[in-house]
C-alpha positions, 0 to 999 in steps of 0.5 A: 576591124579587129575582133576578138577570137572565140574559143571552139573547144567544148565547155567541158573542157573549161571545167577544171579537174580536181581530185576531190571532184568539187563540181562547184568549183567547176561550175563557178570556174565555167560561169566566170569564163563565160562572164568574161567572154561575155564582157569581151564581146561587149568591148568588142561591139562598142569598138564597132558601134562607136565609130559607126555612130560618129560616122552615120552622125557626121555624114547626115550633118555634112549632108544637111550643110550640103543640100542647103548650100546646093539650094541656094547655089544650084544656078552658080559655078559652085552647084556642080561642086556641091553636087559632087561633094553631096554624092561623096557624102552620100556614098560615105553615109551608105558605105558606113551603114551597110558594111558596118551593119554586117560586120556588127552581125559578125561580131555578135554571131561569132567569128568565122574562121577564114579556112571554113569559108567558101565561095558560096558564103553569101554574106561574105561575098555581099561584105567583101563586094561593098567593101571594094564598092564603097572603097572605090567610089570615094577615091573616084569621086575625088579624083572627079572633083579635083579634075572639074575644079582644075578645069574651072580654075585653069579654063573657065570658058571651057569649063562653063561650056562643057560642065553641065548638071546633066553631064555631072549626073552622068559622070556620077552614074559612070563612076558608080557603075565603074566601081559596081563593075570591079566590086562584081568582078569575082562573080566572073572568077576573076578574084574572090572574096574570103574572111580575113583574120580574126573571121569578122571582115570579108575582102579580097583573098590575098593570104593564102591559096593565092591564084593569078586571078587574086592577084590580078584582081588586088592589082586592079583594086590597088592600081585604081585607087592609087592612080585616082589618088595620084590624079587628084594630088596632080590636079589639085597642085596645078589648081592650087598654083594657079590661083597662087600665080593669079594672086601674085600677077594680079596688078596693085590697083586691079580688083580682078582676083580668085573668086573666094569660092574657087579658093574655098573649094581648093582648100576643101579638095586639098583637105579631101585628098590628104585625108584619102591618101592617109587613110587609103594608101596603107590598105592599097599598098599592103594588100598588094605587097601581101597578095604578091608575096603570097603568090610567090611563096615568100611570105613565110614567117611574115604571115601573122604581120601581114595579118595585123597590118591588113586589119590596121589598114581597114581600120584606117580606111574606115576613117575616111568616111568619118572624116570626109564630111568634117573636112567640108564642114570645117573648111567652109568659107564662114568657119574660115572667115570666123577663124580668121578674124578671131586670129586677127583679133587676138593679135589686136588684143594681145591673146584675149580670146574672150574678147574676141568671141564677143566682137567677131561679127565680121563687117563688110569690109572685113569680109572683102578682106578676108575674101582677098586673104 
């Protein structure tokens, strides 16, 4: 998140020198400068508050929908997926509130120059660890959800015997524990957290004073994140192809086809994976490139550009926690059915949208048709 620099010069330097010694004009200049600073600070705070509020509302809405769906379908095969999805939304919610509150505090208290930071700064260490923890957790959860659905689609009998509610909860605990262990590695002197330019957020040391441990830490963080995304892409591709082939191979008179909730879950997983790739790949790749170039001393005059790229990467990554719940909200079967019926109605009524909205209550035959589609 990008903040504005606060000048460290004294207020006396802001007083314009005049041969006539006009103190009234000097005071007016200082007042104008302070007013401008106040306006800039208020604008900067809004940059943090608005996305934070949107993320909190989005995750609460998605959590309510998921909790209701899990309560209704807790004994069905979809219960495991709903448990994973609920855990993902809860993690996104906490990852939006905790780091967001710390960044907002830094905005209000003023910038901290990266060169003034130290390893004993508890707030920076906690903020950096939170960003790593809440960054890895959604990627790990997305990978686990994709693997679970791939097993359920390709090997349903094996899935029913292996995947239970207890094992799912154990897997969730293992994911959170693994992400926590990675985030706590700087406590073991493997890597470090520091304030990043412009001094309103903390992350892994990647820009200056890079050591072998810092490069190893960045490599581990980026490697785990990119590997999770790659595994999720592979699993979702296999699941999607399996469902498509099952549909193609279905005999004309047969009623056996892929279950609609399997298709719904795979579609949601594809949406979550695409969103995670778009939001997280830039930061993971830029952070790794920056650390390697800083360590080898080849970053040179490109240092300001990499600082800007890091800030843009973090901003983009924070949108993953906002978009994840909307992927589930918008790609539910009921919403997709409504869209399908509206599109079908528009085709039949020559594009009359209002007529379609009045006649989109699906009948049983239309529901079956949508499920097959």
